[in-house]
Backbone as CSV, one residue per row, in Angstrom:
resi,resn,N_x,N_y,N_z,CA_x,CA_y,CA_z,C_x,C_y,C_z
1,MET,10.299,-8.409,-10.728,10.172,-8.063,-8.769,8.373,-8.250,-8.443
2,ILE,8.102,-8.632,-7.563,7.169,-8.719,-6.350,6.954,-7.734,-6.384
3,ALA,7.330,-6.766,-5.593,7.187,-5.214,-5.253,6.597,-4.494,-6.385
4,VAL,6.919,-4.595,-7.519,6.581,-4.156,-8.637,4.905,-4.250,-9.303
5,TRP,4.387,-5.622,-8.364,3.534,-6.032,-9.363,2.842,-5.994,-8.439
6,THR,3.188,-5.798,-6.816,1.970,-5.725,-6.011,1.592,-4.901,-5.886
7,CYS,3.078,-3.339,-6.741,2.415,-1.292,-6.059,1.518,-1.821,-7.040
8,ARG,0.959,-2.360,-8.368,0.529,-2.190,-9.549,-1.330,-2.550,-9.663
9,VAL,-0.986,-3.568,-9.104,-2.062,-4.295,-9.024,-3.449,-3.560,-7.494
10,LEU,-2.623,-3.546,-6.772,-2.637,-2.176,-5.359,-2.975,-1.462,-5.689
11,GLY,-2.381,-0.616,-7.020,-2.552,1.345,-6.988,-4.502,0.677,-8.361
12,VAL,-4.277,-0.468,-9.402,-5.116,-0.352,-9.813,-6.315,-0.507,-8.834
13,LEU,-6.412,-1.342,-7.989,-7.713,-1.662,-7.292,-8.182,-0.269,-6.047
14,PHE,-6.887,-0.543,-5.475,-6.996,0.742,-4.543,-7.705,2.591,-5.017
15,THR,-6.896,2.917,-7.022,-7.748,3.608,-7.346,-9.451,3.483,-7.864
16,ILE,-9.289,2.185,-8.469,-10.839,1.776,-9.408,-11.983,1.991,-7.556
17,ALA,-11.480,1.265,-6.879,-11.987,1.960,-5.219,-12.231,3.088,-5.179
18,GLY,-11.642,3.507,-5.149,-11.838,5.398,-4.635,-12.677,6.028,-5.448
19,VAL,-12.191,5.699,-6.669,-13.006,6.731,-7.940,-14.853,5.994,-7.896
20,VAL,-14.832,4.373,-7.991,-15.953,3.788,-7.507,-16.818,4.310,-5.974
21,THR,-16.313,4.917,-5.632,-16.932,5.006,-4.178,-17.217,6.518,-4.193
22,PHE,-16.517,7.388,-4.893,-17.199,8.677,-5.341,-18.024,8.736,-6.536
23,VAL,-17.861,8.351,-7.145,-19.075,8.313,-8.713,-20.269,8.177,-7.780
24,ALA,-20.634,6.405,-6.929,-21.296,6.208,-6.036,-22.269,7.062,-5.150
25,GLY,-21.540,8.164,-5.350,-22.375,9.193,-4.034,-21.715,8.717,-2.933
26,ASP,-21.209,7.410,-2.609,-20.777,7.449,-0.779,-19.787,8.138,-0.197
27,SER,-20.564,9.003,0.192,-20.431,10.230,0.851,-19.857,10.107,2.168
28,GLY,-20.180,8.881,3.073,-20.433,8.712,4.310,-19.191,8.713,5.187
29,ASP,-18.084,8.206,4.414,-16.909,8.094,4.805,-15.433,8.965,3.669
30,PHE,-16.177,10.704,4.076,-14.832,10.753,2.408,-13.626,10.515,2.872
31,ALA,-12.883,10.913,4.113,-11.569,11.126,3.930,-11.552,9.598,3.684
32,HIS,-11.560,8.544,4.296,-11.400,6.881,4.261,-11.391,6.943,2.601
33,ASN,-12.472,6.927,1.761,-12.115,7.295,0.308,-11.453,8.480,-0.140
34,THR,-10.828,8.345,0.194,-9.917,10.050,-0.808,-8.610,8.782,0.426
35,ILE,-8.533,8.845,0.847,-7.324,7.672,1.259,-6.598,6.783,0.486
36,HIS,-7.812,5.641,-0.153,-7.868,5.064,-0.943,-7.688,5.526,-2.348
37,LEU,-8.239,6.381,-2.688,-7.699,6.651,-3.773,-6.355,7.260,-3.934
38,VAL,-5.978,8.176,-3.253,-4.684,8.701,-3.155,-3.731,7.436,-2.747
39,SER,-4.600,6.353,-2.156,-2.918,5.580,-1.986,-2.519,4.713,-3.156
40,GLY,-4.094,4.947,-4.114,-4.223,3.652,-4.958,-3.119,4.355,-6.375
41,ILE,-3.486,5.695,-6.240,-2.303,6.541,-7.280,-0.789,6.937,-7.035
42,ALA,-0.811,6.686,-5.507,0.783,6.190,-5.570,1.322,5.092,-5.992
43,ALA,0.830,4.810,-5.507,0.634,2.520,-5.959,1.196,2.223,-7.337
44,LEU,0.269,2.953,-7.412,0.486,2.622,-9.652,2.038,3.384,-9.747
45,GLY,2.074,5.003,-9.211,3.301,5.466,-9.965,4.365,5.158,-9.842
46,PHE,4.291,4.828,-7.714,5.959,3.716,-7.629,5.944,2.181,-8.487
47,GLY,4.723,1.661,-8.902,4.876,0.752,-9.102,5.308,0.583,-10.876
48,LEU,6.247,1.928,-10.712,6.648,2.147,-12.591,7.857,2.884,-12.432
49,THR,8.251,2.645,-11.111,9.707,2.971,-10.882,10.117,1.891,-10.050
50,ARG,11.527,2.801,-10.124,12.763,2.120,-9.049,12.468,1.772,-7.907
51,TRP,11.513,2.793,-7.535,11.454,2.817,-5.493,10.366,2.033,-5.438
52,ALA,9.340,0.866,-6.037,8.225,-0.023,-5.766,8.677,-1.076,-4.721
53,ARG,9.644,-0.989,-4.229,9.891,-2.226,-3.149,10.130,-1.233,-1.823
54,ALA,10.579,-0.134,-1.602,10.725,0.984,-0.644,8.786,1.422,-0.083
55,PHE,8.558,2.124,-1.770,6.845,1.250,-1.086,6.172,1.170,-0.249
56,ALA,6.095,-0.456,-1.244,6.208,-1.504,-0.828,6.355,-1.703,0.895
57,VAL,7.393,-1.758,1.782,7.913,-1.933,2.880,7.026,-0.767,3.528
58,VAL,6.967,0.306,3.616,6.896,1.871,4.065,4.973,1.692,3.941
59,PHE,4.558,1.659,3.068,3.396,1.081,2.944,2.892,-0.153,3.609
60,GLY,3.155,-0.988,3.450,2.532,-2.265,3.756,3.095,-2.215,5.366
61,GLY,4.335,-1.488,6.226,4.431,-1.504,7.594,3.639,-0.380,7.828
62,ALA,3.189,0.704,7.990,2.149,1.236,7.655,1.012,1.620,7.878
63,TYR,0.534,0.251,6.678,-1.294,-0.568,7.226,-1.397,-1.791,8.212
64,LEU,-0.002,-2.290,8.185,-0.026,-3.678,9.358,-0.081,-2.423,10.742
65,MET,0.530,-1.745,10.570,0.564,-0.574,12.480,-0.388,-0.217,12.726
66,LEU,-1.061,0.204,11.247,-2.815,1.281,11.659,-3.745,-0.288,11.723
67,GLY,-3.602,-1.031,11.430,-4.464,-2.653,11.662,-4.239,-3.429,13.038
68,VAL,-2.709,-3.191,13.333,-2.659,-3.800,15.093,-3.117,-2.510,15.883
69,THR,-2.733,-1.705,15.930,-3.751,-0.300,16.664,-4.770,-0.593,16.499
70,GLY,-4.824,-0.410,15.211,-6.887,-0.697,15.870,-7.562,-1.131,16.289
71,LEU,-7.036,-2.632,15.872,-7.490,-4.193,16.674,-7.492,-3.841,18.272
72,ALA,-5.945,-3.647,18.720,-5.929,-2.787,19.506,-6.422,-2.517,20.340
73,LEU,-7.151,-1.120,19.718,-7.892,-0.467,20.951,-9.529,0.298,20.393
74,GLY,-10.132,-1.069,19.405,-11.514,-1.202,19.259,-11.078,0.280,18.252
75,GLU,-12.840,0.640,17.591,-13.377,1.253,17.083,-12.391,2.747,16.815
76,LEU,-12.191,3.286,16.309,-10.714,4.557,15.996,-12.084,5.279,15.251
77,HIS,-11.594,6.513,15.682,-12.717,8.109,15.185,-10.815,9.196,15.151
78,ALA,-10.499,8.983,13.855,-9.771,10.005,13.942,-9.939,11.275,13.108
79,GLY,-10.505,12.376,13.837,-10.975,13.106,12.936,-12.792,12.704,11.992
80,PRO,-12.386,12.639,10.999,-13.210,12.347,10.448,-12.985,10.969,9.714
81,LEU,-12.260,10.646,9.697,-11.877,8.639,9.535,-12.407,7.821,10.483
82,HIS,-13.020,7.169,10.168,-13.786,6.217,11.522,-13.928,4.554,10.680
83,LEU,-12.849,4.365,12.104,-12.495,2.753,11.190,-12.955,1.545,12.045
84,MET,-13.926,0.681,11.753,-13.835,-0.521,12.368,-13.224,-1.737,12.450
85,THR,-13.703,-2.834,13.149,-13.001,-3.840,12.873,-12.843,-4.239,11.587
86,GLY,-13.586,-4.371,10.884,-13.122,-4.994,8.965,-12.304,-4.407,8.237
87,ASP,-12.596,-2.974,8.801,-11.196,-2.205,8.090,-9.757,-2.509,9.343
88,HIS,-9.621,-3.308,9.942,-8.901,-3.284,11.071,-8.361,-4.551,10.473
89,VAL,-8.335,-5.376,10.797,-8.349,-6.860,9.871,-8.005,-7.062,8.681
90,PHE,-9.093,-5.924,7.891,-8.151,-5.796,6.321,-6.486,-4.989,6.499
91,HIS,-6.470,-3.834,6.835,-5.540,-3.430,7.129,-4.497,-3.858,7.703
92,VAL,-4.377,-4.927,8.138,-3.289,-5.942,8.761,-3.425,-7.237,8.091
93,VAL,-4.756,-7.707,7.139,-4.401,-8.590,6.478,-3.577,-7.830,4.671
94,LEU,-3.676,-6.778,4.158,-3.610,-5.887,3.409,-1.950,-5.801,3.855
95,GLY,-1.562,-4.721,4.677,-0.240,-4.486,5.192,0.582,-5.365,5.061
96,SER,0.140,-6.843,5.844,1.182,-8.246,5.704,1.389,-8.461,4.602
97,GLY,0.812,-8.601,3.040,1.376,-9.430,2.334,1.575,-8.379,1.675
98,VAL,1.465,-6.584,1.767,2.539,-5.817,0.370,3.717,-6.050,1.607
99,LEU,4.026,-6.123,2.702,4.964,-5.517,3.367,5.858,-7.082,2.489
100,ALA,5.480,-8.060,3.157,6.273,-9.002,2.388,6.207,-9.076,1.757
101,ALA,5.909,-8.700,0.436,6.305,-8.704,-1.326,6.932,-7.442,-0.662
102,GLY,7.228,-6.549,-0.445,8.396,-4.754,-0.633,9.796,-6.030,0.043
103,LEU,9.453,-7.273,1.300,10.861,-7.642,1.952,11.488,-8.649,1.215
104,LEU,10.753,-9.363,0.681,11.294,-10.624,-0.601,11.455,-10.759,-2.201
105,SER,11.812,-8.984,-2.469,12.037,-7.981,-3.409,13.169,-8.377,-2.856
106,ARG,14.319,-8.442,-4.319,15.115,-8.375,-4.295,15.199,-6.903,-4.657
107,THR,16.570,-5.805,-4.497,17.252,-4.990,-5.327,18.185,-4.654,-6.153
108,ARG,17.941,-4.312,-6.985,18.670,-4.509,-8.492,20.129,-4.568,-8.005
109,GLN,21.085,-5.107,-8.221,22.351,-4.597,-8.180,22.908,-4.307,-9.296
110,VAL,23.930,-3.785,-9.708,24.690,-3.512,-10.368,26.165,-4.233,-10.583
111,PHE,26.367,-4.619,-11.683,27.445,-5.733,-11.168,28.064,-4.643,-12.752
112,ALA,29.825,-4.560,-11.412,30.968,-3.308,-11.750,31.171,-4.275,-13.417
113,ARG,31.443,-3.790,-13.889,32.626,-4.584,-15.099,34.349,-4.854,-14.522
114,THR,35.312,-5.961,-14.640,36.246,-6.226,-14.889,36.802,-6.991,-15.789
115,THR,37.306,-5.829,-16.055,38.389,-5.925,-16.857,39.334,-7.189,-16.889
116,ARG,40.088,-7.524,-16.965,41.735,-8.943,-17.086,42.613,-8.691,-17.760
117,SER,43.876,-7.920,-17.489,45.036,-7.726,-18.272,45.647,-9.601,-18.449
118,GLY,46.231,-9.555,-19.928,46.310,-10.981,-19.739,46.681,-10.970,-20.706
């Protein structure tokens, strides 16, 4: 299922990026780094469950909305979080891809056994 692999790859990449930015001492945007780390851990977790498709749809949709809103409004400062045009473009691209992976994944179907008398 594509959503499972998308969650797993996204999870690994975001978790690594979050850890590296903290270890490297890039505390310029602590909130942003924390969001990436938490998102990565969540994606990894959901990538190991039957909820990967739902996570991909929700996460992808949220990132896409964040990116589109950011492009419409320009540079955003939401509390300690600072998002610029590059962030918005990244969110649109990533959100579109993850949302597509979720929407294109099939849900697992449970087939009932039928017995025939004969």
